[in-house]
C-alpha positions as CSV (number, residue, x, y, z in Angstrom):
1,M,33.3,10.8,6.6
2,P,32.2,9.6,3.1
3,Q,29.4,11.4,1.3
4,P,26.1,9.7,1.7
5,V,24.5,8.4,-1.5
6,F,20.8,8.3,-2.4
7,F,20.3,5.7,-5.1
8,L,16.8,6.3,-6.7
9,L,15.5,3.5,-9.0
10,A,13.0,5.0,-11.4
11,G,10.8,3.6,-14.2
12,P,7.3,2.7,-15.3
13,N,5.3,0.0,-13.5
14,G,6.5,-3.3,-14.8
15,A,9.7,-2.0,-16.3
16,G,12.0,-4.1,-14.0
17,K,13.0,-1.9,-11.1
18,S,13.2,-4.9,-8.7
19,S,15.3,-6.8,-11.1
20,L,17.5,-3.8,-11.6
21,Y,17.9,-3.4,-7.8
22,R,19.0,-7.1,-7.5
23,A,21.5,-6.7,-10.3
24,A,22.9,-3.6,-9.0
25,V,23.5,-5.1,-5.6
26,A,25.0,-8.2,-7.1
27,D,27.3,-6.1,-9.2
28,G,28.4,-4.0,-6.2
29,L,26.9,-0.8,-7.6
30,I,24.5,-0.5,-4.7
31,P,25.9,-1.5,-1.3
32,E,24.3,-4.6,0.2
33,T,24.0,-2.8,3.5
34,A,22.0,0.2,2.2
35,E,18.4,0.2,3.3
36,F,15.9,-0.2,0.5
37,V,12.8,2.0,1.1
38,N,10.2,0.1,-1.0
39,A,6.5,1.0,-0.5
40,D,5.4,-2.2,-2.4
41,L,7.5,-4.5,-0.2
42,H,6.3,-2.6,3.0
43,E,2.7,-3.0,1.8
44,R,3.1,-6.7,1.3
45,A,4.9,-7.4,4.5
46,H,3.0,-5.1,6.9
47,L,-0.2,-3.7,5.5
48,Q,-2.2,-6.7,4.4
49,H,-4.6,-6.2,7.3
50,V,-5.9,-3.0,5.5
51,Q,-8.7,-4.4,3.4
52,D,-9.2,-1.4,1.0
53,P,-6.5,-1.5,-1.7
54,E,-6.4,2.2,-2.3
55,R,-6.0,2.9,1.4
56,R,-3.4,0.2,1.7
57,S,-1.3,1.7,-1.1
58,A,-1.8,5.2,0.3
59,A,-0.5,4.0,3.7
60,A,2.5,2.4,2.1
61,R,3.3,5.6,0.2
62,E,3.1,7.6,3.4
63,W,5.5,5.2,5.2
64,A,7.9,5.4,2.3
65,D,7.8,9.3,2.4
66,A,8.4,9.3,6.1
67,R,11.2,6.8,6.0
68,R,13.1,8.6,3.2
69,A,12.8,11.8,5.2
70,A,14.2,10.1,8.2
71,L,17.2,8.7,6.3
72,L,17.9,12.1,4.7
73,A,17.9,13.7,8.1
74,Q,20.3,10.9,9.4
75,G,22.7,11.3,6.5
76,K,22.6,7.5,5.7
77,T,23.1,6.0,2.3
78,F,19.9,4.4,1.1
79,V,18.0,3.2,-1.9
80,S,14.4,3.9,-2.9
81,E,12.2,3.3,-6.0
82,T,9.6,5.3,-7.9
83,V,7.5,5.3,-11.0
84,F,8.5,8.9,-11.3
85,S,5.1,10.1,-12.7
86,H,4.8,13.1,-10.3
87,E,6.9,16.2,-10.0
88,S,7.3,15.6,-6.2
89,K,10.2,13.2,-7.0
90,L,12.2,16.1,-8.6
91,L,11.8,17.9,-5.3
92,L,12.9,14.7,-3.5
93,I,16.2,14.8,-5.5
94,E,16.7,18.4,-4.7
95,Q,16.0,17.8,-1.0
96,A,18.6,15.0,-1.0
97,Q,21.2,17.2,-2.6
98,R,20.6,20.0,-0.2
99,S,21.1,17.5,2.6
100,G,24.5,16.7,1.3
101,F,23.7,13.5,-0.6
102,L,25.1,12.4,-4.0
103,V,22.1,11.4,-6.0
104,V,22.5,8.4,-8.4
105,L,19.4,7.9,-10.6
106,L,19.0,4.4,-12.1
107,V,16.4,4.5,-14.8
108,V,14.8,1.4,-16.3
109,C,12.3,1.4,-19.1
110,L,11.3,-0.1,-22.5
111,D,9.9,1.1,-25.7
112,H,6.5,-0.7,-25.9
113,P,4.2,0.1,-23.0
114,Q,2.0,-2.9,-23.7
115,R,4.9,-5.0,-22.6
116,L,4.7,-3.4,-19.2
117,L,1.2,-4.9,-18.8
118,E,2.6,-8.4,-19.5
119,R,5.2,-8.0,-16.9
120,V,2.7,-6.7,-14.2
121,R,0.4,-9.7,-15.0
122,Q,3.3,-12.0,-14.5
123,R,4.1,-10.3,-11.2
124,V,0.5,-10.7,-10.0
125,Q,0.6,-14.4,-10.7
126,E,3.7,-14.6,-8.5
127,G,1.9,-12.8,-5.6
128,G,2.9,-9.3,-6.4
129,H,0.8,-6.2,-6.4
130,D,-1.5,-5.3,-9.4
131,V,-1.7,-1.9,-11.1
132,P,-4.7,-1.1,-13.5
133,A,-3.6,-1.2,-17.1
134,D,-5.1,2.2,-17.9
135,R,-3.0,3.7,-15.0
136,I,0.2,2.1,-16.4
137,L,-0.4,3.4,-19.9
138,A,-1.4,6.9,-18.7
139,R,1.7,7.2,-16.5
140,Y,4.2,6.1,-19.2
141,P,4.5,9.5,-21.0
142,R,4.5,11.4,-17.8
143,T,7.2,9.3,-16.4
144,L,9.4,9.9,-19.5
145,A,8.7,13.7,-19.2
146,F,9.8,13.9,-15.6
147,L,12.8,11.6,-16.2
148,A,14.0,14.0,-18.8
149,R,14.3,16.5,-16.2
150,A,15.6,14.2,-13.5
151,V,18.6,13.0,-15.5
152,R,19.8,16.6,-15.7
153,Q,19.2,17.1,-11.9
154,A,20.8,14.0,-10.6
155,D,24.6,13.9,-10.0
156,M,24.7,10.7,-12.1
157,A,22.1,8.9,-14.1
158,L,22.4,5.3,-15.4
159,L,19.8,4.3,-18.0
160,Y,18.9,0.6,-18.5
161,D,16.7,-0.9,-21.1
162,T,14.9,-4.2,-20.5
163,G,16.4,-5.3,-23.8
164,A,17.1,-8.5,-25.5
165,V,18.6,-10.8,-22.8
166,P,15.9,-12.9,-21.1
167,D,16.1,-13.6,-17.4
168,Q,15.0,-16.8,-15.6
169,D,11.4,-15.6,-15.9
170,G,11.5,-15.3,-19.6
171,F,11.6,-11.4,-19.4
172,N,14.5,-9.3,-20.4
173,R,17.3,-8.3,-18.0
174,P,18.1,-4.6,-17.7
175,V,21.0,-3.6,-20.0
176,R,22.8,-0.3,-19.5
177,V,22.4,1.9,-22.5
178,A,23.8,5.3,-21.4
179,T,25.6,6.9,-18.5
180,C,24.8,10.6,-17.7
181,R,26.9,13.0,-15.8
182,K,26.4,16.8,-15.3
183,Q,28.7,17.5,-18.3
184,A,27.5,15.1,-20.9
185,T,26.1,11.6,-21.6
186,T,28.0,8.6,-22.8
187,R,25.9,6.4,-25.1
188,L,26.7,2.7,-24.7
189,V,24.6,1.2,-27.4
190,K,23.6,2.2,-31.0
191,P,20.9,2.9,-31.7
192,L,19.6,4.1,-28.4
193,P,16.0,2.8,-27.5
194,Q,13.5,5.5,-28.4
195,W,12.5,6.1,-24.8
196,A,16.2,6.8,-24.0
197,K,16.4,9.3,-26.9
198,T,13.3,10.9,-25.5
199,V,14.8,11.3,-22.0
200,L,18.1,12.5,-23.3
201,S,16.8,14.6,-26.1
202,R,18.1,17.9,-24.6
203,K,21.4,16.6,-23.1
204,P,24.7,16.5,-25.0
205,V,25.4,12.9,-26.1
206,H,28.8,11.4,-27.1
């Protein structure tokens, strides 16, 4: 029986996690059949009857936590996403590995946090959920700090920058800039974006 895989998409609000998910499925990196545990999609599809936005978001997060726990217990390959601004996600990676999963971390980010605000505004215009600007900016350094630990903990980490190739919405498609394994990191572009240097600052790079 093949080893189950936990694909964890991580990055700040507005960095392009949904775009990265679609690209990874299209490229065959993530199996089309793998369940995608996404609190935002669940909130939009099933929780619109909850009037208070904070309560609605909290309910979506609780659903995602419970669904991830169920899939880990079942040993089924699945996908989830996170801003990774809290230490609990490091514990999630550890829990998955203890449960026999291979953990593949897909990180997407960009160097200028103000651009995240533009992407979130665009998402809201298209019917997506909003996140306060001050929260996005406050989370950014925390996310990088936790990701610096996560890339060392995951079995494999793939780093993507929302770089210089615009997608159909005028934003930039995720471009892989580094591949990390337990032994070392392979840098795929020079120079690395500053955020990627920060995340990889303590890991050997070739």
